[in-house]
N, C-alpha and C positions, 0 to 999 in steps of 0.2 A: 898342383894338387896330386897327392897320391892316388886317389881313387878316380882315375881318368876313365874307366870303363863301368857302365852301368848296365848296358843292354847287351844281350847275346842273340844272335840269329843263327841257327844252326843249319845243317845241311839240307838241301833242297828247299832252302828257303822257309823251313819251319821254325816258328819263333817261340821262345820259351821264357818264362819268367825264372827268377832265382827261387822262389818259394813263397812261403806264407809269412816271412819276417816282417815286421813293422819298424819303420826308422822315423826319427823325427824330422819334420818337413813342414814347408809353408805352401799351402795351395794358394794360387792366385786365379781367381775366376775372371771371365770376360769382362765384367763390370767392374773390374778393380777390388772387389772385396776378398780379403785375405783371411784364410783359415789356418791357425796355428794347431798342428796335430801330429799323429803318428799315421805315416801312410805305409800301405803293404807295398813291397816291391811289386812292379808291373811290367807288363810286356811292352815291347816296341811299338806294337800295334794296338795296344789297348783301347778299347772302346770306353772302358769305365774303369775306375780306381776304387779301392775301399780304403777308408782311413777311420781312426780312432781319435777322439778328444784327448783321452788319455788312456794309459796301458789297460786297464781293466773295463773300459767302457765296451758299449756294443758297437760293432762296426758300421759305418755308413757307406753307402755307394754313391757315388758322383761320375756322370758321364764326362768323358774326356773333353767333348765338344763344349762343355760348360768352363772348362778351364784354358788359360793361355800358358801358364807356367806352373811348374813344381820346383821348389828349391829344397834340396835334400840337405840336411844339416849333418855333416860328420865332424868328429873331433878335430880333424885338420884342416877343415874349411867346408864351404858350401859348394853343392853342385847344382846347377841351373839346368832345367830340362824344359824345353818349349814344344807345345804341340802344334805341328805345322803342316800346312800344305806346301808342296814343293815341286820344283822342275826336275824331272828325273835326269838320270846320267846320259841316256841315248839321246834324249831330247837337246840337252845342253850341247852335247857333241855336234850336232845337226844344227845348232843355232836356232832352234825352236824354242817355244814357250809352253809345251804341252804340260798340263799339271797333272801329277800322278793322281790316281782315283782316290787313294785314301790317304789322309794325313798320318804321320807318325811322330814320336817323340824323338827329339834329337837333344843332344847336350850342347849347350852354348859354352865355347871355350874362348872365344875373343869378341869383343864388342867394340863398336866405333863406326867410323864412316863405312866400313865393311865388316859385317858380323861373320863369325866363323862356327859352324856347327859340326859336330861329328856324331857318329855312331859305329858300333862294331859288328861285324859279320864273321861268325865262326863256321867255317866249311869243313866237313869230313868227307874225304874221298880216298878210296883205295887204301884204307887204314891210316892215313895221314890226316893231320888237322892243321888247317891254315887259318890264320887271323888277319882278316883286313879292316884297316880303320878308315871308313869313307868319310868324306868331307863335303860340306855345303856352304857356299858363300852367299851373302845377301847384302847388297849395297844399300845405303840409305834411300835411294830413289827408286828401289826395286819392291814390288809388292810382296815377293816370294823369294826363299832361298833356292839355290841351283846346286845340284849334286854335281861337284866337278872333279871328282875322282877319288883314288885311295891309295893308302900306304899299306903295301902287302907285307906279309911276314911268311917266310918259308919259300914263297915262289914270287916270281916278279910277274905282275899282271902286265899284259899288253896294254900299253898306256899311249893312246893317241892324243892325249890332252894338252901338250906343251904349245902347240899352235893356238888350240881353241882357248887355253886359259890365258896365253899372252894377249890374245884379242880382248879377253875379258877385262884385263887389267891394262888396256891400252891407252887409258887416261892418264896412266903414270908410265911413260915411255921407257925410262931406264929400268924399271921393274919389269916391265913386259919383255924387253930384250934380254934380261937375265934369265926369264922362263923360256923364251924362245931358245936361247943358246943352251938350256939345260943347266945353267948355274943353279937354278931352283927347279926342283920338281914337286910332284904332290907328296913327297916325304918332307917338304919344307913349307907344308901349308901354313903353320903358325907364324913362322918368319916372314912368309910372303905378305899375309894379311896384316902383320905388325908393322911391317915396312910400309905398306900401303896406307895404313891408319895414320902413321906418323908423318907421312908426306901430306896427307891431305889436311891433318890437324894443323900443320905448319902454315901451309897456304890458306887456310881458312882464318887464321889469326888476324 
């Protein structure tokens, strides 16, 4: 999908929205009800969203906690965004399951035995701009996704994740070894998750 980035988080963790533009979308409520509408671009940490049934209609406000998913309909395909609680990166590295205080919207890019989510962080420092694509994984037997690392642009993040990430995928030893020996890194998260899902799908047939 061409439009792979929807959210921006600027320097010092300040989060901004794109503006007041409305785009075609389907809102999926917690109870499964679907609302076909135009939704206003919203923040990564948005507690509420605004939408219209049609362009000239009055906007309606809905709380993010009432929603489980937003599907943005672009001309070249849909973008799926889930509102999620999650295990933070530092907690993942320590092998802990501490849940972040606030849920946030993440883009679903791979689904299957392991789902892969992403969100984008834009950091400005000393006149330079750095773009990091963060990833979260959630296996089918897990209640929450875990932030597992980032693909950095402009600079290389200190990446302590190979050992921890290989342990996470230890139920597929061949894949875990590729991660441990750095044949795969967080820059290959889509390939990692696709390979894992293919192996699990074949074994479950």
